[in-house]
C-alpha positions as CSV (number, residue, x, y, z in Angstrom):
1,M,0.0,0.0,0.0
2,K,1.4,3.4,-0.9
3,R,1.7,5.8,1.9
4,V,-0.5,8.8,2.2
5,W,1.1,11.3,4.3
6,S,0.6,14.4,5.3
7,L,4.0,17.3,5.6
8,A,5.1,20.5,7.4
9,L,4.4,23.5,5.2
10,L,4.0,27.2,6.2
11,L,2.4,29.4,3.6
12,G,3.5,33.0,3.7
13,C,0.7,35.6,3.9
14,G,2.7,38.6,2.6
15,S,2.6,39.8,-1.0
16,V,5.4,38.7,-3.3
17,S,6.8,41.0,-6.0
18,G,6.3,39.8,-9.5
19,L,3.7,37.2,-8.7
20,A,0.2,37.3,-10.1
21,L,-2.6,38.1,-7.8
22,A,-4.0,34.5,-8.1
23,D,-0.7,33.0,-6.9
24,V,-0.3,31.6,-3.4
25,R,3.1,31.8,-1.6
26,V,4.1,28.5,-0.1
27,S,6.9,28.3,2.4
28,V,8.4,25.2,4.1
29,P,10.4,25.7,7.3
30,A,13.7,24.0,8.0
31,P,14.3,21.1,8.3
32,F,12.1,20.6,5.3
33,Q,13.3,21.2,1.7
34,L,11.3,21.9,-1.4
35,L,12.6,19.8,-4.3
36,A,10.0,20.5,-7.1
37,V,6.6,22.0,-7.7
38,Q,3.8,21.5,-10.2
39,E,1.4,24.2,-11.2
40,G,3.7,26.8,-9.8
41,K,7.2,28.1,-9.5
42,L,10.0,27.0,-7.2
43,L,11.6,30.1,-5.7
44,D,14.2,28.4,-3.5
45,E,14.5,25.3,-1.3
46,H,12.1,26.8,1.3
47,S,9.5,28.7,-0.8
48,A,7.4,28.5,-3.9
49,S,4.5,30.2,-5.6
50,V,1.5,28.1,-6.8
51,R,-1.5,29.0,-8.9
52,E,-4.9,28.8,-7.3
53,G,-6.4,25.4,-7.8
54,T,-4.9,22.0,-7.5
55,A,-1.1,22.2,-6.9
56,Q,1.6,19.7,-6.0
57,L,4.9,19.9,-4.2
58,L,7.8,17.5,-3.7
59,V,9.2,17.9,-0.2
60,R,11.9,16.2,1.9
61,Y,12.6,16.1,5.6
62,D,16.2,16.5,6.7
63,G,16.5,16.6,10.5
64,V,20.0,17.3,11.7
65,E,21.2,15.7,15.0
66,E,24.2,17.7,16.1
67,S,27.2,15.8,17.2
68,R,28.3,16.0,20.8
69,N,31.9,15.5,19.8
70,S,33.5,18.2,17.7
71,S,35.5,15.5,15.9
72,D,32.4,13.8,14.6
73,N,30.0,14.8,11.9
74,D,26.4,15.7,12.5
75,T,23.8,13.0,11.7
76,H,21.2,13.7,9.1
77,H,17.8,11.9,9.4
78,V,16.4,12.2,5.8
79,S,13.0,11.1,4.7
80,E,12.1,9.8,1.3
81,P,10.8,12.7,-0.8
82,Q,7.1,13.3,-0.2
83,V,4.6,14.2,-2.9
84,V,1.9,16.6,-1.6
85,R,-1.2,17.5,-3.6
86,F,-3.7,20.1,-2.3
87,D,-6.1,22.8,-3.4
88,A,-4.6,26.3,-3.1
89,S,-7.6,28.7,-2.7
90,G,-9.0,31.1,-0.2
91,G,-5.7,32.2,1.3
92,P,-2.6,30.8,2.9
93,L,-2.5,27.2,4.2
94,I,-0.4,25.6,6.9
95,L,1.0,22.1,6.6
96,T,2.7,21.0,9.8
97,P,3.9,17.9,11.6
98,A,1.2,16.2,13.7
99,A,3.6,16.3,16.6
100,A,4.7,19.5,18.3
101,P,8.2,20.8,17.3
102,A,9.5,19.9,20.7
103,A,8.8,16.2,19.9
104,L,11.4,16.2,17.1
105,R,14.5,17.3,19.1
106,S,16.3,14.0,19.8
107,G,18.0,11.9,17.3
108,E,15.6,9.0,18.0
109,Q,12.6,11.3,17.4
110,M,14.0,12.7,14.2
111,A,14.8,9.2,12.9
112,A,11.3,7.9,13.7
113,F,9.7,11.0,12.0
114,A,11.9,10.6,8.9
115,R,10.8,6.9,8.5
116,A,7.1,7.8,8.8
117,P,6.1,11.5,8.7
118,T,2.6,12.2,10.0
119,L,1.3,15.7,9.3
120,G,-1.7,17.8,8.9
121,L,-2.9,20.6,6.6
122,A,-5.0,23.6,7.8
123,D,-5.9,27.1,6.8
124,E,-5.1,30.3,8.8
125,Q,-8.2,29.8,11.0
126,G,-7.0,26.3,12.0
127,R,-9.6,24.5,9.9
128,S,-8.5,21.2,8.4
129,V,-8.0,21.1,4.6
130,A,-8.1,17.9,2.6
131,F,-4.9,16.9,0.9
132,A,-3.0,13.8,-0.2
133,Q,0.6,12.9,0.4
134,D,2.6,10.0,-0.9
135,E,6.1,8.7,-0.8
136,L,8.3,9.0,-3.9
137,V,10.7,6.1,-3.5
138,S,14.3,7.1,-4.4
139,R,16.7,4.3,-3.7
140,G,20.4,4.9,-3.2
141,L,22.1,8.3,-3.3
142,Q,19.9,11.3,-4.0
143,L,22.7,13.5,-5.5
144,G,22.2,14.9,-9.0
145,I,18.6,13.7,-9.3
146,D,16.3,15.7,-11.6
147,W,13.5,16.1,-9.1
148,P,11.0,17.8,-11.5
149,D,11.5,14.9,-13.9
150,R,11.0,12.4,-11.2
151,L,7.8,14.1,-10.1
152,A,6.6,14.1,-13.7
153,D,7.3,10.3,-13.9
154,Y,5.3,9.9,-10.6
155,N,2.3,11.7,-12.1
156,R,2.4,9.6,-15.3
157,D,2.4,6.5,-13.1
158,G,-0.8,7.7,-11.4
159,G,0.3,7.6,-7.7
160,V,-2.0,8.4,-4.8
161,A,-1.0,12.1,-4.8
162,A,-0.7,12.4,-8.6
163,L,-1.7,15.7,-10.0
164,T,-3.9,14.2,-12.8
165,V,-6.1,11.2,-12.0
166,A,-7.3,9.2,-15.0
167,A,-11.0,8.3,-15.1
168,A,-11.8,4.6,-15.2
169,P,-13.6,3.6,-18.5
170,S,-16.7,2.4,-16.7
171,Q,-17.1,5.6,-14.6
172,G,-17.7,9.2,-15.3
173,P,-15.0,11.8,-14.3
174,A,-16.8,12.8,-11.1
175,L,-17.0,9.2,-9.9
176,A,-13.4,8.6,-10.7
177,V,-12.2,11.7,-8.7
178,E,-14.5,10.8,-5.8
179,A,-13.0,7.2,-5.6
180,S,-9.5,8.6,-5.7
181,G,-10.2,10.9,-2.8
182,L,-11.8,8.1,-0.8
183,E,-8.7,5.9,-1.3
184,A,-6.5,8.7,-0.1
185,Q,-8.5,9.2,3.0
186,L,-8.5,5.4,3.8
187,Q,-4.7,5.2,3.4
188,Q,-4.2,8.3,5.5
189,L,-6.3,6.9,8.3
190,F,-4.4,3.6,8.1
191,L,-1.1,5.2,8.5
192,Q,-2.3,7.3,11.5
193,A,-3.3,4.1,13.3
194,D,-0.9,2.3,15.7
195,P,0.6,-1.1,14.5
196,A,-1.8,-3.2,16.6
197,L,-4.8,-1.4,15.1
198,R,-3.4,-1.8,11.6
199,K,-3.1,-5.6,12.1
200,R,-6.7,-5.9,13.3
201,F,-7.9,-3.8,10.3
202,I,-6.0,-6.0,7.8
203,G,-7.4,-9.1,9.5
204,W,-10.9,-7.7,9.1
205,A,-10.4,-6.5,5.5
206,V,-8.5,-9.4,3.8
207,P,-11.4,-12.0,4.1
208,R,-13.7,-9.4,2.5
209,L,-11.6,-8.9,-0.7
């Protein structure tokens, strides 16, 4: 099952010179890095502008555990790149870790978060906003990778958080989009459950397939 995640994004509320009025400024705080963006423009590794409507980001967590010994290097806890698809409309959005920042201070906490980020998306009033997040698997070294190209490949493969969802031949477009949204919600709920609950759910679901 592909992971549906959720990620830590802070969307700036100030105006940006040179951007159209319909653009939304998206900022991701350290230790997150923006790798690519669809339906928008990547400004730097911590900010982008996206057009109103459905947008997509590729983001990576890189938590740094500082060495206690000056002779040793810091330890980086890096997640797989995460694909985030959401609707940018009605003002800035905030995509943050489900856990408070204080819960990501130790090396063990950073490592656990990098393995399985759990996040939430909300608007300025704190109201939850629907979104989909999926893991873009990148085996081996991640140096010199063309991330926009990898994101385009992901969309062509039709991942959970793909920007374009193809309609099934036997269904109308509205039904296809609705089914995709339901799948994303089910996967998000599954990953929010603890391991014991996941096993009980699988035991219930498998006989019914």
